[in-house]
C-alpha positions in Angstrom: 20.2 -5.0 -31.5 17.2 -7.0 -30.5 16.0 -7.5 -26.9 13.3 -9.7 -25.6 11.6 -9.0 -22.2 9.5 -11.9 -20.7 6.9 -11.3 -18.0 3.3 -12.0 -17.2 0.1 -10.1 -17.9 -0.4 -9.2 -14.2 -0.6 -5.4 -13.6 2.1 -5.7 -11.0 4.5 -6.9 -13.6 3.4 -5.0 -16.7 3.4 -1.7 -14.8 7.2 -1.6 -14.2 8.2 -3.2 -17.5 6.3 -0.9 -19.9 8.8 1.8 -19.0 11.7 -0.6 -19.5 10.4 -1.6 -22.9 10.2 2.1 -23.9 13.6 2.9 -22.5 15.2 0.1 -24.5 13.5 1.5 -27.6 14.6 5.0 -26.9 18.1 3.7 -26.6 17.9 2.3 -30.2 16.9 -1.3 -29.4 14.3 -3.4 -31.1 12.1 -4.9 -28.4 9.9 -8.0 -28.3 7.6 -8.3 -25.2 7.0 -12.0 -24.5 3.9 -12.4 -22.4 2.7 -15.3 -20.2 -1.0 -15.1 -19.7 -1.6 -15.2 -16.0 -5.1 -16.7 -15.2 -6.2 -15.9 -18.7 -5.1 -12.2 -18.6 -4.6 -10.3 -21.8 -2.8 -7.1 -22.9 -5.4 -4.4 -23.3 -5.3 -1.8 -26.1 -4.2 1.1 -23.9 -1.2 -0.8 -22.6 -0.5 -2.0 -26.2 -0.3 1.7 -27.3 2.0 2.5 -24.4 4.5 0.0 -25.7 5.1 1.9 -28.9 6.6 -0.1 -31.7 7.5 -3.1 -29.5 6.5 -6.5 -30.8 4.2 -8.5 -28.5 4.2 -12.3 -28.5 2.0 -14.6 -26.5 4.1 -17.4 -25.0 1.7 -19.5 -23.0 -0.5 -19.8 -19.9 0.4 -19.8 -16.2 -2.0 -20.1 -13.2 -1.6 -18.3 -9.9 -3.8 -20.6 -7.6 -1.3 -23.5 -7.3 1.2 -21.1 -5.7 -1.1 -20.9 -2.6 -2.1 -24.5 -2.7 -0.3 -27.8 -1.8 3.4 -27.0 -2.4 4.3 -30.6 -3.3 2.3 -30.2 -6.5 4.6 -27.4 -7.7 7.5 -29.6 -8.9 5.3 -31.9 -11.0 3.4 -28.9 -12.4 6.7 -27.3 -13.5 8.0 -30.6 -15.0 4.8 -31.0 -17.1 4.4 -27.4 -18.1 4.6 -26.6 -21.8 5.9 -23.1 -21.0 9.6 -24.1 -21.1 9.2 -25.4 -24.7 7.0 -22.6 -25.7 9.5 -20.0 -24.4 12.4 -21.6 -26.2 10.4 -21.8 -29.5 9.4 -18.1 -29.3 13.0 -17.0 -28.5 14.3 -19.0 -31.4 11.7 -17.5 -33.7 12.2 -13.9 -32.6 16.0 -14.2 -32.6 16.9 -11.6 -29.9 20.5 -10.8 -28.9 19.5 -11.0 -25.2 16.4 -11.8 -23.2 15.5 -10.2 -19.8 13.4 -12.6 -17.8 11.0 -11.5 -15.0 12.3 -13.6 -12.1 9.5 -15.0 -10.0 8.4 -18.6 -9.2 5.5 -18.6 -11.7 8.0 -17.9 -14.6 10.4 -20.7 -13.6 9.4 -22.8 -16.6 10.1 -19.8 -18.9 13.6 -19.5 -17.3 14.3 -23.1 -18.3 13.0 -22.2 -21.8 15.5 -19.3 -22.0 18.3 -21.6 -20.8 17.4 -24.2 -23.4 17.1 -21.7 -26.2 20.7 -20.8 -26.1 19.9 -17.0 -26.1 21.9 -15.1 -23.4 19.5 -14.1 -20.6 19.4 -11.9 -17.6 17.1 -11.7 -14.6 15.0 -8.7 -13.4 12.6 -8.5 -10.5 9.2 -6.9 -9.9 9.5 -7.3 -6.1 12.3 -7.4 -3.5 12.5 -11.2 -3.3 15.8 -11.3 -5.3 17.7 -9.6 -2.6 15.8 -10.6 0.5 17.6 -13.0 2.9 15.9 -16.4 2.7 15.0 -16.3 6.3 12.3 -13.8 5.6 10.7 -16.3 3.2 10.1 -19.1 5.7 6.4 -19.2 4.7 7.4 -20.0 1.1 10.3 -22.5 1.7 8.3 -25.6 0.6 7.5 -23.8 -2.7 11.0 -22.5 -3.1 12.5 -25.9 -2.7 10.4 -27.2 -5.5 11.3 -24.3 -7.8 15.0 -24.5 -6.8 15.2 -28.2 -7.6 13.5 -27.8 -10.9 15.7 -24.9 -12.0 19.1 -26.3 -10.9 18.3 -29.6 -12.6 17.8 -27.7 -15.9 20.9 -25.6 -15.6 19.5 -22.3 -14.2 21.4 -20.8 -11.2 19.7 -20.7 -7.9 20.6 -18.6 -4.9 20.1 -20.5 -1.6 20.7 -17.2 0.3 17.6 -15.6 -1.3 15.7 -18.5 -2.7 15.6 -17.0 -6.1 17.0 -17.6 -9.6 20.2 -15.9 -10.9 21.6 -15.2 -14.3 25.3 -15.8 -14.9 25.4 -12.6 -17.0 23.1 -9.9 -15.6 20.9 -9.5 -12.6 18.9 -6.3 -12.3 17.1 -5.3 -9.1 14.9 -2.1 -9.3 15.5 -0.8 -5.8 17.6 1.5 -3.7 20.0 1.1 -0.7 17.8 3.3 1.4 15.0 0.7 1.2 16.8 -2.6 1.4 19.8 -1.5 3.6 22.6 -3.8 4.6 20.3 -6.8 4.7 20.1 -7.0 0.9 22.0 -9.9 -0.7 23.8 -8.2 -3.6 27.3 -9.6 -3.5 26.5 -12.3 -6.0 26.2 -10.0 -9.0 22.9 -8.3 -8.4 22.9 -4.6 -9.4 20.5 -2.0 -7.8 19.2 0.3 -10.5 16.8 2.7 -8.7 13.1 2.5 -8.0 10.3 1.6 -10.5 7.5 4.1 -10.8 9.2 7.1 -12.6 7.0 9.4 -14.6 5.8 8.1 -18.0 2.7 6.6 -19.6 2.0 2.9 -18.7 -1.4 2.5 -20.3 -3.3 2.0 -17.0 -3.9 5.7 -16.2 -7.5 6.7 -15.2 -9.1 9.9 -14.1 -11.1 10.4 -10.9 -13.2 13.6 -10.7 -13.7 12.9 -7.0 -10.3 14.2 -6.2 -11.9 17.7 -6.2 -13.9 16.6 -3.2 -10.9 16.0 -1.0 -11.1 18.1 2.2 -7.8 20.2 2.2 -8.2 20.9 5.9 -7.8 17.2 6.9 -5.0 14.7 6.5 -5.5 12.4 3.5 -5.3 8.6 3.9 -5.3 6.6 0.8 -6.3 2.9 0.9 -5.6 0.3 -1.8 -5.0 -3.4 -1.8 -4.2 -3.5 -5.6 -6.1 -5.1 -8.4 -5.9 -8.7 -7.3 -5.9 -8.8 -3.5 -8.6 -6.2 -2.8 -11.4 -8.7 -2.5 -11.5 -8.9 1.2 -14.5 -6.8 2.2 -14.3 -7.4 5.9 -10.6 -6.5 6.1 -11.1 -3.5 3.8 -14.0 -2.2 5.8 -12.1 -2.5 9.0 -9.1 -0.7 7.6 -11.1 2.2 6.1 -13.2 2.6 9.2 -10.1 2.6 11.5 -8.4 5.2 9.3 -11.5 7.4 9.2 -11.6 7.3 13.0 -8.5 9.4 13.1 -10.5 12.3 11.6 -8.6 12.0 8.3 -10.2 12.2 4.9 -10.1 8.7 3.4 -10.0 7.8 -0.3 -10.0 4.1 -1.2 -9.7 1.9 -4.3 -12.3 -0.8 -3.8 -12.9 -2.5 -7.1 -16.6 -3.6 -7.2 -17.1 -3.7 -3.5 -18.3 -0.1 -2.8 -22.0 -1.1 -2.1 -21.0 -4.1 0.0 -18.7 -2.1 2.2 -21.4 0.3 3.4 -18.8 3.1 4.3 -19.3 6.5 5.9 -20.6 9.1 3.4 -17.4 11.2 3.5 -15.2 8.3 2.4 -14.3 8.7 -1.3 -14.2 5.4 -3.3 -13.6 4.3 -6.8 -13.1 0.9 -8.5 -9.6 2.1 -9.6 -7.7 5.3 -8.9 -4.9 7.2 -10.5 -2.5 6.0 -7.8 0.5 8.2 -8.5 -1.6 11.3 -8.6 -3.4 10.4 -5.3 -0.1 9.5 -3.6 1.3 13.0 -4.4 -1.6 14.4 -2.2 -1.8 11.7 0.5 -0.3 11.9 4.0 -0.5 8.1 4.6 -0.9 5.1 2.3 -2.4 1.9 3.5 -1.3 -0.8 1.1 -1.0 -4.6 0.8 2.6 -4.1 0.0 2.8 -4.8 -3.7 6.2 -3.6 -4.8 5.0 -1.1 -7.4 2.8 0.5 -4.7 5.7 0.6 -2.3 8.0 2.2 -4.8 5.4 4.8 -5.9 4.8 5.7 -2.3 8.5 6.2 -1.7 8.7 8.5 -4.7 5.8 10.5 -3.4 7.3 10.7 0.1 4.2 9.2 1.6 4.6 7.0 4.7 3.0 3.6 4.5 1.0 1.2 6.7 1.7 -2.2 5.0 -0.7 -5.1 5.6 0.8 -7.9 3.6 -1.7 -10.5 2.3 0.2 -13.0 0.2 3.3 -14.1 -1.8 6.1 -11.4 -1.8 4.2 -8.8 0.2 5.6 -9.8 3.6 9.1 -9.1 2.1 8.1 -5.5 1.1 6.5 -5.1 4.6 9.8 -6.1 6.2 11.9 -3.7 4.2 9.5 -0.8 4.6 9.4 -1.2 8.3 13.2 -1.7 8.6 13.9 1.4 6.5 11.6 3.5 8.6 9.4 4.4 5.6 6.3 3.2 7.5 5.1 0.4 9.6 3.4 -3.0 9.2 0.5 -5.0 10.6 -0.1 -8.7 10.1 -3.7 -9.3 8.7 -4.6 -11.3 11.7 -3.8 -8.3 13.9 -5.9 -5.8 12.0 -8.6 -4.2 14.1 -10.1 -0.8 13.8 -8.2 0.4 16.8 -4.9 -1.1 15.5 -5.3 0.8 12.3 -6.3 4.0 14.0 -3.2 3.8 16.2 -0.9 3.0 13.3 -2.3 5.9 11.1 -2.0 8.3 14.1 1.6 7.3 14.5 2.3 7.8 10.8 0.7 11.2 10.8 2.8 12.3 13.8 5.5 14.8 12.5 7.8 13.9 15.4 8.1 10.4 14.1 10.1 11.7 11.0 8.7 9.2 8.4 8.6 11.9 5.8 12.1 13.1 6.6 13.5 9.6 5.9 11.5 9.4 2.7 12.8 12.8 1.6 16.4 11.8 2.3 15.9 8.8 0.0 14.8 10.8 -3.0 18.3 11.3 -4.6 18.6 7.5 -4.8 15.3 6.9 -6.6 16.6 7.5 -10.2 15.1 6.1 -13.3 15.3 2.3 -13.1 14.0 1.8 -16.6 16.7 3.9 -18.2 19.4 2.4 -16.1 18.2 -1.1 -17.0 18.2 -0.3 -20.7 21.8 1.0 -20.3 22.9 -2.2 -18.6 21.2 -4.5 -21.1 22.7 -2.7 -24.1 26.1 -2.6 -22.5 25.9 -6.4 -21.8 24.9 -7.1 -25.4 27.8 -5.0 -26.7 30.2 -6.9 -24.4 28.9 -10.3 -25.5 29.2 -9.3 -29.2 32.8 -8.1 -28.7 33.7 -11.4 -26.9 32.0 -13.3 -29.8 34.3 -11.5 -32.3 37.5 -12.4 -30.5 
């Protein structure tokens, strides 16, 4: 059987889906990865190798900037986007039995392409937006309205309770009850499949010799705002300085900002760090709240201070705080003292953050393997129904 998986070139989307592609192949499926180039991004050679024998097809271009600009422009942009037609054309050419679409607003035109193609499709998420009550998306409502109107007009299901798309066949959410709790909207067919971030090569692994310089006699605080949102030198400097004021050893992923930040000598920095390896050693993780980072921190049992900067990150911050896996600060409220106080709280053994994270471990599972199982089971069911 043939499966297509459609996503964007952003690290936050490729990272969780490389394991899904490999799990589908391990289960005997032929896989085509359909990529929308986000802001001109491309698939590098290491990631290409990590995908094994999977076919890779370029679908079209999407831009991220409009999603933080005037929301009234979103509807006309989607209507005029060639991505819907490009997606339908690629699906008809690759002839999959099923396509799994990364559900986020920027892929809305691709969802319409999947609907138009006639290929059965399911939805998968790389953040918690698909199960988050719409009330926690108030800052995105004007954008959501444009997306919802566009999708429903073109036959794609839209959940008003979460402000996200739905498939009539399969909806896969890589998360766990311990994180999303009773607030999660799952009674309309969304299946929780465990956390992303299980062991396995993704093609973005790096080494960092500076790990040998970590002081084992001090708590370790790891700071990273990801590969897109890190470029806030004033905020990053404040966060790192506030964390260092606790007396902890700080290690930070800072892109190309190291010289501009002018940090204390004992702060360890690198443009990009082996995050899963660092999290295994860290006592606190200060993060922007990208979902892959949150999931990897839960797996490593590392409490988080989430400072959400954009798009879906406030959703992750809400769930992390509600689950007791960490705490959150709004960017406008970030001062050195606020960070010092938050890190001190997270390091306090009496607060039991680690105990709650330990208790969640049995739920983490392997979301890629479970997703592959559900997709293949869905294809087999569709094929049986087609024979009747």
